[in-house]
C-alpha positions as CSV (number, residue, x, y, z in Angstrom):
1,X,96.7,119.1,-18.5
2,X,99.6,117.0,-18.9
3,X,99.3,112.9,-18.5
4,X,101.7,110.9,-16.7
5,X,103.5,108.6,-18.1
6,X,102.0,105.9,-16.4
7,X,98.8,106.7,-17.8
8,X,100.4,107.3,-21.5
9,X,101.7,103.8,-21.7
10,X,98.4,102.1,-19.9
11,X,96.8,103.9,-23.3
12,X,99.0,102.1,-25.1
13,X,98.4,98.9,-23.6
14,X,95.2,99.4,-23.6
15,X,94.4,97.4,-27.2
16,X,96.8,94.4,-25.9
17,X,95.1,94.3,-22.8
18,X,92.1,93.8,-24.8
19,X,93.1,91.5,-26.6
20,X,94.6,89.4,-24.1
21,X,91.1,90.2,-22.1
22,X,89.0,88.8,-25.1
23,X,91.4,85.6,-25.3
24,X,90.8,85.1,-21.8
25,X,87.5,85.4,-22.1
26,X,87.3,83.4,-25.3
27,X,89.5,80.9,-23.0
28,X,87.6,80.9,-20.5
29,X,84.4,80.3,-22.5
30,X,86.6,77.5,-24.5
31,X,87.1,76.5,-21.2
32,X,83.7,76.3,-19.8
33,X,82.3,74.8,-23.0
34,X,85.1,72.2,-22.5
35,X,83.8,72.0,-19.4
36,X,79.8,72.0,-20.0
37,X,80.8,69.4,-23.0
38,X,82.9,67.1,-20.9
39,X,79.5,67.2,-17.9
40,X,77.3,66.8,-20.8
41,X,79.7,64.1,-21.8
42,X,79.9,62.6,-18.8
43,X,76.0,62.8,-18.0
44,X,75.6,60.8,-21.0
45,X,77.8,58.6,-20.4
46,X,76.2,58.2,-16.4
47,X,73.0,57.7,-18.7
48,X,74.3,55.2,-20.6
49,X,75.6,53.7,-17.9
50,X,72.4,53.6,-16.0
51,X,70.7,52.5,-19.4
52,X,73.0,49.5,-19.4
53,X,72.6,49.1,-15.5
54,X,68.4,49.6,-15.6
55,X,69.1,47.0,-19.1
56,X,70.8,44.4,-16.5
57,X,68.3,44.6,-13.8
58,X,65.6,44.7,-16.1
59,X,67.0,42.0,-17.3
60,X,67.6,40.4,-13.9
61,X,63.6,41.1,-13.1
62,X,63.2,39.3,-16.3
63,X,65.2,36.5,-15.8
64,X,64.2,35.8,-11.3
65,X,60.5,36.0,-13.1
66,X,60.9,33.6,-15.3
67,X,62.5,31.8,-12.6
68,X,60.0,32.4,-10.1
69,X,56.9,31.4,-12.6
70,X,59.1,28.0,-13.3
71,X,59.1,27.3,-9.6
72,X,55.5,28.6,-9.1
73,X,54.8,26.1,-12.1
74,X,57.0,23.5,-10.7
75,X,55.2,23.5,-7.3
76,X,51.7,23.8,-9.2
77,X,52.6,20.7,-11.3
78,X,53.7,19.1,-7.6
79,X,50.3,20.4,-6.1
80,X,48.2,19.3,-8.9
81,X,50.1,15.5,-8.7
82,X,49.5,15.7,-4.7
83,X,46.0,16.5,-5.6
84,X,45.1,13.7,-8.3
85,X,47.5,11.1,-5.6
86,X,45.4,12.0,-3.0
87,X,42.4,12.1,-5.2
88,X,43.2,8.3,-6.7
89,X,43.9,7.6,-3.0
90,X,40.6,8.4,-2.1
91,X,39.1,6.8,-5.2
92,X,40.7,3.6,-4.2
93,X,39.3,3.9,-0.8
94,X,36.2,4.6,-1.8
95,X,36.0,1.8,-4.4
96,X,37.6,-0.2,-1.4
97,X,34.5,0.8,0.7
98,X,32.5,0.0,-2.1
99,X,33.6,-3.3,-2.4
100,X,33.4,-3.9,0.9
101,X,30.1,-2.5,1.4
102,X,29.0,-4.9,-2.0
103,X,30.6,-7.5,-0.4
104,X,28.8,-7.0,3.1
105,X,25.7,-6.7,1.1
106,X,26.0,-9.8,-1.2
107,X,26.9,-11.9,2.3
108,X,23.9,-10.8,3.4
109,X,21.8,-11.4,0.5
110,X,23.5,-14.8,0.3
111,X,22.2,-15.3,3.7
112,X,19.3,-14.3,3.4
113,X,18.8,-16.4,0.3
114,X,20.1,-19.1,2.3
115,X,16.8,-18.7,5.0
116,X,14.5,-18.3,1.9
117,X,15.7,-21.3,0.5
118,X,16.2,-23.4,3.8
119,X,12.5,-22.0,4.7
120,X,11.6,-23.3,1.2
121,X,13.2,-26.5,1.4
122,X,11.5,-26.9,4.8
123,X,8.0,-26.4,3.3
124,X,8.6,-28.3,0.5
125,X,9.7,-31.3,2.9
126,X,6.5,-30.3,4.8
127,X,4.3,-30.5,2.1
128,X,6.0,-33.7,1.0
129,X,4.8,-34.9,4.4
130,X,1.6,-34.4,3.9
131,X,1.6,-35.3,0.6
132,X,3.0,-39.0,1.7
133,X,0.5,-38.6,4.6
134,X,-2.6,-38.5,2.0
135,X,-0.9,-40.9,0.1
136,X,-2.8,-39.8,-3.1
137,X,-2.4,-38.1,-6.7
138,X,-3.1,-35.4,-8.0
139,X,-5.2,-36.9,-10.3
140,X,-6.9,-38.9,-7.0
141,X,-7.2,-35.6,-5.3
142,X,-9.1,-34.4,-8.4
143,X,-11.3,-37.5,-8.6
144,X,-12.0,-37.5,-4.7
145,X,-12.8,-33.8,-5.3
146,X,-15.3,-34.6,-8.2
147,X,-17.1,-37.6,-5.6
148,X,-17.3,-35.2,-2.9
149,X,-18.9,-32.3,-5.3
150,X,-21.4,-35.6,-6.4
151,X,-22.0,-36.8,-3.2
152,X,-22.7,-33.1,-1.7
153,X,-24.9,-32.9,-4.8
154,X,-26.9,-35.9,-3.8
155,X,-26.9,-34.7,-0.3
156,X,-28.6,-31.6,-1.2
157,X,-31.4,-33.1,-3.5
158,X,-31.9,-35.6,-1.1
159,X,-32.0,-33.1,2.0
160,X,-34.3,-31.2,-0.3
161,X,-37.1,-34.1,-1.0
162,X,-36.9,-34.9,2.4
163,X,-37.5,-31.0,3.1
164,X,-40.2,-31.4,0.6
165,X,-41.8,-34.2,2.1
166,X,-41.6,-33.0,5.5
167,X,-43.1,-29.5,4.2
168,X,-46.4,-31.9,2.7
169,X,-47.2,-33.6,5.9
170,X,-47.0,-30.1,7.8
171,X,-49.4,-28.8,5.1
172,X,-51.3,-31.9,5.1
173,X,-51.4,-31.8,8.7
174,X,-52.2,-27.9,8.9
175,X,-55.8,-29.6,6.6
176,X,-56.5,-32.0,8.7
177,X,-56.3,-29.5,11.6
178,X,-53.9,-31.5,13.4
179,X,-50.7,-29.2,15.0
180,X,-47.6,-30.0,12.9
181,X,-44.3,-31.4,14.3
182,X,-41.4,-29.1,15.0
183,X,-39.2,-30.7,12.3
184,X,-41.8,-30.4,9.8
185,X,-42.8,-27.3,10.5
186,X,-38.9,-26.0,10.4
187,X,-38.6,-27.6,6.8
188,X,-41.5,-25.6,5.9
189,X,-40.0,-22.7,7.3
190,X,-36.9,-23.5,5.0
191,X,-38.6,-24.3,1.8
192,X,-40.3,-21.3,1.9
193,X,-37.1,-19.2,2.7
194,X,-35.5,-21.2,0.0
195,X,-37.9,-20.7,-2.8
196,X,-38.6,-16.9,-2.1
197,X,-36.2,-14.8,-3.6
198,X,-33.2,-13.2,-1.6
199,X,-34.7,-9.8,0.1
200,X,-30.3,-8.7,0.2
201,X,-27.5,-10.5,-1.1
202,X,-24.1,-9.3,1.9
203,X,-20.7,-10.6,1.7
204,X,-19.3,-11.3,4.8
205,X,-15.7,-11.6,5.8
206,X,-14.9,-13.9,8.5
207,X,-11.7,-12.3,10.5
208,X,-10.0,-13.7,14.0
209,X,-7.3,-14.7,15.3
210,X,-5.3,-18.2,15.1
211,X,-7.4,-20.8,17.2
212,X,-10.2,-18.4,17.3
213,X,-12.9,-20.9,16.2
214,X,-13.7,-19.0,12.6
215,X,-14.0,-21.9,10.9
216,X,-15.6,-24.4,13.0
217,X,-18.2,-21.4,13.5
218,X,-18.5,-20.8,9.6
219,X,-19.4,-24.6,9.7
220,X,-22.1,-23.7,13.0
221,X,-23.6,-20.8,10.8
222,X,-23.9,-23.1,7.4
223,X,-25.6,-25.8,9.8
224,X,-28.1,-23.4,11.1
225,X,-28.7,-21.9,8.0
226,X,-29.2,-25.2,6.0
227,X,-26.5,-25.2,3.6
228,X,-25.0,-28.3,5.4
229,X,-26.7,-31.2,7.4
230,X,-24.7,-32.3,10.8
231,X,-23.7,-35.6,8.7
232,X,-21.5,-33.4,6.4
233,X,-20.6,-30.5,9.1
234,X,-18.7,-33.8,11.0
235,X,-16.7,-34.5,7.7
236,X,-15.9,-31.2,7.3
237,X,-14.5,-30.5,10.5
238,X,-13.0,-33.9,10.3
239,X,-10.8,-32.6,6.9
240,X,-10.4,-29.8,8.5
241,X,-8.4,-31.2,11.3
242,X,-6.3,-33.4,8.9
243,X,-5.5,-30.7,6.2
244,X,-5.5,-27.3,8.0
245,X,-6.4,-24.6,4.9
246,X,-4.3,-21.7,4.4
247,X,-6.3,-20.2,1.9
248,X,-9.2,-18.1,1.6
249,X,-12.7,-20.5,2.3
250,X,-15.7,-19.0,0.1
251,X,-19.0,-20.4,1.4
252,X,-21.8,-19.3,0.0
253,X,-25.6,-19.6,-0.6
254,X,-26.8,-19.2,2.7
255,X,-29.9,-18.0,4.0
256,X,-30.8,-16.0,6.7
257,X,-34.0,-16.2,9.0
258,X,-34.5,-13.1,7.8
259,X,-33.8,-13.7,4.1
260,X,-30.8,-12.3,3.1
261,X,-28.4,-14.0,0.9
262,X,-25.4,-14.6,2.5
263,X,-21.7,-15.3,1.5
264,X,-18.9,-16.1,3.6
265,X,-15.5,-15.6,3.2
266,X,-13.2,-17.3,5.7
267,X,-10.0,-15.7,6.4
268,X,-6.9,-17.9,7.7
269,X,-5.7,-16.1,10.9
270,X,-1.9,-16.2,10.2
271,X,0.2,-12.8,9.7
272,X,1.4,-14.0,6.4
273,X,-2.1,-14.4,5.5
274,X,-2.6,-10.9,5.2
275,X,-3.2,-11.1,1.7
276,X,-5.9,-13.0,1.6
277,X,-7.4,-10.6,4.1
278,X,-7.2,-8.0,1.8
279,X,-8.7,-10.1,-0.7
280,X,-11.6,-10.7,1.6
281,X,-12.3,-7.0,2.9
282,X,-12.3,-5.8,-1.2
283,X,-15.5,-8.1,-1.2
284,X,-17.2,-7.9,2.5
285,X,-19.8,-5.3,3.4
286,X,-19.5,-6.5,6.6
287,X,-16.7,-8.2,9.3
288,X,-17.6,-10.9,11.4
289,X,-14.5,-10.4,13.9
290,X,-14.2,-14.3,15.6
291,X,-12.4,-13.9,19.1
292,X,-11.5,-16.8,21.4
293,X,-12.6,-16.3,25.6
294,X,-10.8,-19.6,26.3
295,X,-7.9,-18.9,28.8
296,X,-6.0,-16.1,27.8
297,X,-6.0,-17.0,24.1
298,X,-7.2,-13.6,22.8
299,X,-4.5,-11.6,25.0
300,X,-1.6,-13.5,23.8
301,X,-2.7,-13.2,20.2
302,X,-3.0,-8.9,20.9
303,X,0.9,-9.4,22.0
304,X,2.5,-10.3,19.1
305,X,6.6,-9.9,19.6
306,X,6.8,-9.2,15.7
307,X,5.0,-5.8,16.6
308,X,1.1,-5.0,15.6
309,X,-1.1,-7.9,16.0
310,X,-2.3,-9.7,12.9
311,X,-6.1,-9.5,14.1
312,X,-5.4,-5.6,14.7
313,X,-4.2,-5.5,10.8
314,X,-7.1,-7.5,9.6
315,X,-9.3,-5.1,11.4
316,X,-7.7,-2.1,9.8
317,X,-7.7,-3.9,6.8
318,X,-11.5,-4.8,6.7
319,X,-12.4,-0.6,7.9
320,X,-9.9,0.9,5.1
321,X,-11.5,-1.0,2.7
322,X,-15.2,-0.6,2.9
323,X,-16.9,-3.2,5.6
324,X,-20.2,-1.0,6.8
325,X,-20.6,-3.2,9.8
326,X,-19.0,-4.9,12.6
327,X,-19.9,-8.1,14.6
328,X,-17.6,-9.8,17.3
329,X,-17.8,-13.3,18.1
330,X,-16.8,-14.2,21.1
331,X,-16.6,-17.7,21.0
332,X,-15.5,-20.7,23.0
333,X,-17.6,-19.8,25.8
334,X,-18.8,-23.3,26.7
335,X,-15.3,-23.1,28.0
336,X,-15.0,-20.2,29.7
337,X,-18.8,-21.5,31.1
338,X,-20.5,-18.9,29.5
339,X,-19.3,-16.1,32.1
340,X,-20.0,-12.7,31.7
341,X,-17.5,-11.3,33.7
342,X,-15.0,-12.8,30.8
343,X,-17.2,-11.9,27.7
344,X,-16.9,-8.6,29.2
345,X,-13.1,-9.2,29.5
346,X,-12.7,-9.7,26.0
347,X,-14.7,-6.6,25.0
348,X,-12.7,-4.3,26.9
349,X,-9.1,-6.2,25.4
350,X,-11.0,-5.4,21.8
351,X,-11.5,-1.3,22.7
352,X,-8.6,0.1,22.1
353,X,-8.2,-2.2,18.6
354,X,-11.3,-1.2,17.4
355,X,-10.9,2.4,18.0
356,X,-7.3,2.4,16.6
357,X,-8.7,0.5,13.9
358,X,-11.4,3.1,12.8
359,X,-14.6,1.3,14.1
360,X,-16.9,2.9,16.3
361,X,-16.9,0.4,19.6
362,X,-20.6,1.5,20.4
363,X,-21.7,0.5,17.0
364,X,-20.2,-2.5,16.7
365,X,-21.7,-5.6,18.1
366,X,-20.6,-8.2,20.6
367,X,-22.5,-11.7,20.7
368,X,-21.6,-15.1,22.4
369,X,-21.3,-18.2,20.9
370,X,-19.9,-21.5,21.0
371,X,-19.1,-23.5,16.9
372,X,-18.2,-26.8,18.5
373,X,-21.3,-26.8,20.0
374,X,-23.3,-25.4,17.5
375,X,-24.7,-22.9,19.9
376,X,-25.3,-19.7,18.2
377,X,-28.7,-18.2,20.2
378,X,-26.8,-17.4,23.5
379,X,-29.4,-19.3,25.5
380,X,-27.1,-20.6,28.0
381,X,-25.8,-17.1,28.4
382,X,-28.7,-15.6,30.5
383,X,-26.9,-12.2,30.8
384,X,-26.9,-11.3,27.3
385,X,-30.1,-9.9,25.6
386,X,-28.2,-8.9,22.3
387,X,-30.1,-11.9,20.2
388,X,-28.8,-14.5,18.0
389,X,-25.8,-14.5,16.0
390,X,-27.9,-14.9,12.9
391,X,-30.7,-12.3,14.7
392,X,-27.3,-9.3,14.8
393,X,-26.4,-11.0,11.2
394,X,-29.9,-9.9,9.6
395,X,-29.8,-6.4,11.6
396,X,-26.6,-5.5,10.1
397,X,-27.9,-6.9,6.2
398,X,-30.7,-4.4,6.8
399,X,-28.5,-0.8,6.6
400,X,-26.5,-2.7,3.6
401,X,-29.1,-2.4,0.8
402,X,-29.5,1.3,1.1
403,X,-25.7,2.1,-0.3
404,X,-26.4,0.7,-3.5
405,X,-28.4,2.5,-5.6
406,X,-27.0,4.5,-8.4
407,X,-25.1,4.1,-11.6
408,X,-23.6,0.6,-12.1
409,X,-20.1,-0.1,-10.8
410,X,-19.4,-3.8,-11.4
411,X,-16.2,-4.6,-9.7
412,X,-13.9,-7.4,-10.8
413,X,-12.0,-9.5,-8.9
414,X,-11.0,-12.7,-10.8
415,X,-10.3,-13.0,-14.7
416,X,-10.0,-16.1,-17.4
417,X,-9.7,-15.0,-21.1
418,X,-11.1,-17.3,-23.4
419,X,-12.2,-18.2,-26.8
420,X,-15.3,-16.3,-26.4
421,X,-14.0,-13.7,-24.9
422,X,-13.0,-12.6,-21.0
423,X,-14.9,-14.3,-18.3
424,X,-14.8,-12.7,-14.6
425,X,-16.1,-13.1,-11.4
426,X,-16.6,-9.8,-9.7
427,X,-19.6,-8.2,-7.4
428,X,-22.2,-5.6,-8.1
429,X,-21.2,-2.4,-6.2
430,X,-24.9,-0.4,-7.0
431,X,-27.1,-0.7,-9.9
432,X,-28.4,-2.9,-11.9
433,X,-27.0,-6.0,-14.3
434,X,-28.5,-7.7,-16.9
435,X,-27.5,-9.8,-20.0
436,X,-27.4,-8.3,-23.6
437,X,-26.7,-4.9,-21.8
438,X,-23.2,-2.9,-23.0
439,X,-20.8,-1.5,-20.3
440,X,-17.6,0.3,-20.4
441,X,-14.4,-1.6,-19.4
442,X,-12.3,1.3,-16.6
443,X,-9.2,1.8,-17.3
444,X,-9.1,1.5,-20.9
445,X,-13.1,2.4,-21.3
446,X,-13.6,-0.5,-24.0
447,X,-17.3,-1.1,-24.8
448,X,-18.0,-5.1,-23.3
449,X,-21.4,-7.1,-24.0
450,X,-22.7,-9.5,-21.5
451,X,-23.0,-12.2,-22.9
452,X,-23.5,-14.7,-20.3
453,X,-24.8,-13.7,-16.4
454,X,-24.7,-16.1,-13.7
455,X,-24.2,-16.7,-10.2
456,X,-20.5,-16.5,-8.5
457,X,-21.1,-20.0,-6.6
458,X,-20.1,-23.4,-6.4
459,X,-23.4,-24.6,-8.2
460,X,-23.9,-21.3,-10.9
461,X,-27.1,-20.7,-11.7
462,X,-28.0,-18.3,-14.6
463,X,-29.7,-14.7,-13.9
464,X,-32.0,-12.5,-15.5
465,X,-30.6,-9.5,-13.6
466,X,-28.0,-9.2,-11.0
467,X,-28.5,-6.4,-8.3
468,X,-26.2,-4.5,-5.9
469,X,-24.1,-7.0,-3.4
470,X,-24.4,-9.9,-5.4
471,X,-21.7,-12.5,-6.6
472,X,-21.7,-12.7,-10.3
473,X,-20.2,-14.5,-13.2
474,X,-19.9,-13.1,-16.5
475,X,-19.2,-13.8,-19.9
476,X,-17.5,-10.5,-21.7
477,X,-17.6,-10.0,-25.3
478,X,-16.0,-6.8,-27.3
479,X,-12.2,-5.8,-28.4
480,X,-10.4,-6.2,-24.8
481,X,-8.0,-2.8,-24.0
482,X,-4.5,-4.3,-23.5
483,X,-4.1,-4.7,-19.8
484,X,-0.7,-6.1,-18.1
485,X,-1.3,-9.0,-14.5
486,X,-1.3,-6.4,-11.9
487,X,-0.9,-9.5,-9.6
488,X,1.3,-12.1,-11.2
489,X,-1.2,-14.5,-11.8
490,X,-3.3,-15.0,-14.9
491,X,-6.5,-15.1,-12.9
492,X,-5.8,-11.8,-11.3
493,X,-5.0,-9.8,-14.8
494,X,-8.4,-7.5,-14.4
495,X,-8.5,-7.3,-10.7
496,X,-8.9,-3.8,-9.7
497,X,-10.7,-2.9,-12.9
498,X,-14.6,-1.9,-12.9
499,X,-17.6,-2.2,-15.5
500,X,-19.3,0.8,-15.5
501,X,-21.9,3.2,-17.1
502,X,-20.4,6.1,-18.4
503,X,-19.3,8.8,-16.2
504,X,-20.1,7.5,-12.8
505,X,-16.4,7.2,-12.3
506,X,-13.2,8.3,-13.4
507,X,-9.7,6.8,-14.0
508,X,-7.0,8.8,-12.9
509,X,-3.0,8.5,-11.3
510,X,-3.3,11.9,-9.1
511,X,-5.6,12.4,-6.2
512,X,-6.1,14.6,-3.4
513,X,-7.0,12.4,-0.6
514,X,-8.1,12.6,3.7
515,X,-6.0,10.0,5.6
516,X,-6.0,9.3,9.2
517,X,-2.5,8.0,10.1
518,X,-2.6,4.8,12.0
519,X,1.1,3.7,12.5
520,X,4.4,5.0,10.6
521,X,7.1,2.0,10.4
522,X,9.5,5.3,9.1
523,X,8.8,8.6,8.8
524,X,6.0,10.1,6.5
525,X,7.3,13.1,4.8
526,X,6.9,14.2,1.1
527,X,8.4,11.3,-1.0
528,X,6.9,8.6,1.1
529,X,6.1,5.5,-0.9
530,X,4.0,2.4,0.3
531,X,1.4,0.1,-1.6
532,X,-2.1,1.9,-1.8
533,X,-5.5,-0.5,-1.5
534,X,-8.5,0.7,-3.8
535,X,-11.2,-1.4,-3.8
536,X,-9.9,-4.4,-5.8
537,X,-7.0,-2.1,-6.6
538,X,-3.4,-2.5,-5.7
539,X,-0.4,-0.2,-7.0
540,X,2.1,1.7,-5.9
541,X,2.0,5.4,-4.7
542,X,3.9,8.2,-3.3
543,X,2.6,11.1,-1.1
544,X,3.7,14.2,-3.4
545,X,2.7,16.6,-1.1
546,X,1.3,17.1,2.5
547,X,-1.0,20.3,2.5
548,X,-2.0,20.1,5.6
549,X,-2.3,18.0,9.4
550,X,-5.3,18.2,11.8
551,X,-4.2,17.4,15.4
552,X,-7.2,15.6,17.3
553,X,-5.2,15.8,20.7
554,X,-4.8,19.9,20.2
555,X,-7.5,20.8,17.6
556,X,-4.9,22.9,15.4
557,X,-4.4,22.6,11.7
558,X,-1.0,22.6,10.3
559,X,-0.3,24.0,7.1
560,X,2.4,22.4,5.0
561,X,3.8,20.2,7.9
562,X,7.5,19.1,8.2
563,X,6.8,16.2,10.3
564,X,3.9,13.8,10.8
565,X,2.6,11.5,13.4
566,X,0.0,8.5,14.3
567,X,-3.0,9.9,15.5
568,X,-3.2,12.8,12.5
569,X,-5.4,13.2,10.1
570,X,-3.8,14.5,6.6
571,X,-4.7,15.9,3.1
572,X,-2.3,14.6,0.9
573,X,-1.5,14.4,-2.9
574,X,-0.9,10.4,-3.9
575,X,0.9,9.9,-7.3
576,X,-0.1,6.4,-8.5
577,X,2.0,3.9,-10.6
578,X,-0.9,3.1,-12.8
579,X,-4.5,4.8,-13.9
580,X,-7.0,2.9,-11.5
581,X,-11.1,3.7,-11.2
582,X,-12.1,6.3,-8.5
583,X,-14.8,7.8,-7.1
584,X,-14.4,11.3,-4.9
585,X,-16.7,9.9,-2.2
586,X,-16.4,8.8,1.1
587,X,-19.2,6.7,0.8
588,X,-18.3,4.8,-1.9
589,X,-16.0,1.6,-2.0
590,X,-14.1,3.3,-4.9
591,X,-13.6,6.0,-2.8
592,X,-11.7,4.2,-0.2
593,X,-8.0,4.1,0.3
594,X,-6.0,2.4,2.4
595,X,-1.8,2.8,2.6
596,X,0.4,0.0,3.5
597,X,3.8,-0.7,4.2
598,X,5.2,-4.4,4.5
599,X,2.7,-6.1,7.0
600,X,1.4,-2.3,8.2
601,X,-1.3,-0.4,7.6
602,X,0.0,3.2,7.6
603,X,-3.3,5.1,7.5
604,X,-6.8,4.9,5.7
605,X,-8.6,7.7,4.2
606,X,-11.2,8.6,1.2
607,X,-10.4,10.4,-2.1
608,X,-11.2,14.2,-2.0
609,X,-10.6,15.1,-5.8
610,X,-9.7,12.7,-8.5
611,X,-7.1,15.1,-10.3
């Protein structure tokens, strides 16, 4: 088979074509590789460019963040500066406000000081006028007092001689079978009473409003018991008219018809004399309230503009500190024509006051009297069947001796440190005290000896023993504990201490107590602070907890109350500013408590538990 020319030529050109094809392929590969390399270069360049752009963006972002951080710090600095400026402005405003308040307080204090100084100047001027009216120096007053004491002693001796002479005449008349005269019989009875030892010693706090006639009634009682004669009584009343006394007056050694020895504590009636009422109530067994039946004097005294009347406060103080009996002497009955209606009006006006103070109105004894005319027997009050004032006093003293048995407790009221030891005036609350004994003094628990024991009267008499209710002066010996003055006066440094038998009482500054809320000058809550009176001690006290409150009107007891109101009975925990002698007994004077704030009695009660 023959090939065509074309086929032969094709075969001859085949290597060439193959070479050309390979060259074309190599050229294509080189071109592809070049394109690939170009693409890779372009990609690398693009990546490099992108990297540079990313670096630039990061740098820009970093710079922007730095700028933002700097701006933020600048804003914070400005804000802190503004806050500091506002704080400084507030501090300036606060300092300005405080300065204004301080200036206001200083101005108020200055005004109060000016008023106080003006009052002191007024009182000093009044005292100067009184002293000029008296026209006597202190030395002259002392000599006059000594002369008066000597005159009283001579009159007492003369009276005793007269009584003895009349008593002798009565005996001679009786021996001869003749009836004795009334004067001789009275003298014989008085002599017999004075010779016999007193069956019971009782202290009576004579309370009442201003102008009620307390001092006049005290003089009439002294005359009726034979302590003074009519001449001395007239002189005493003239002295009181010339120089009215605003201090607590003590009249002792009075003998009642029933044989009781009476000590009368005449308390001034003004509101500023309430401390004397507290002092008297701490010693008294009986409260004798004297009120006026003249006109509307009592009603005016009960409506004082300053709030609770001084008369109501006196009654609260007497009840809170242990007065066991209450007698009400309705005085100036002569000026009321001894009218029963006026007597009943006085009793009705006093009823809510007695109830508020805690006294049982049914147990209070009302007696019509007239001190100026010395009429104590109510003879002109034919409608009265309750007996005379002295008879009522005798009846009231009968229950006082029942509560005086037990371990020895002597309340101390005044003290004087001498070279021989401590000399004190006090009252035997219970038990028997004899010279030569050794007892403990609380607080401090010092063992002291009884060197001298005598009556605490104007004419002291030595005693072989002192029983419950008796007022005594004692010379103590031994090592005294350190004890600061609690009343600001040397004579009251040991006031509120107790001379006692071991283990008969406790000394503490933390007690659980039951208190009857009478009046609240401000809200009574935990943290309430007031002055606490317990027997003769006076301390600061804080109500730490109110455990419960019993409401008499609803009969409901509330545990841990948030709000307390007057008329409720509280169980509280009291923290005292110092330790005082106490006794967990509602019948003991050492367990009776009274909270007072300024001039108001807030609550009265008794100790439940001594912590």
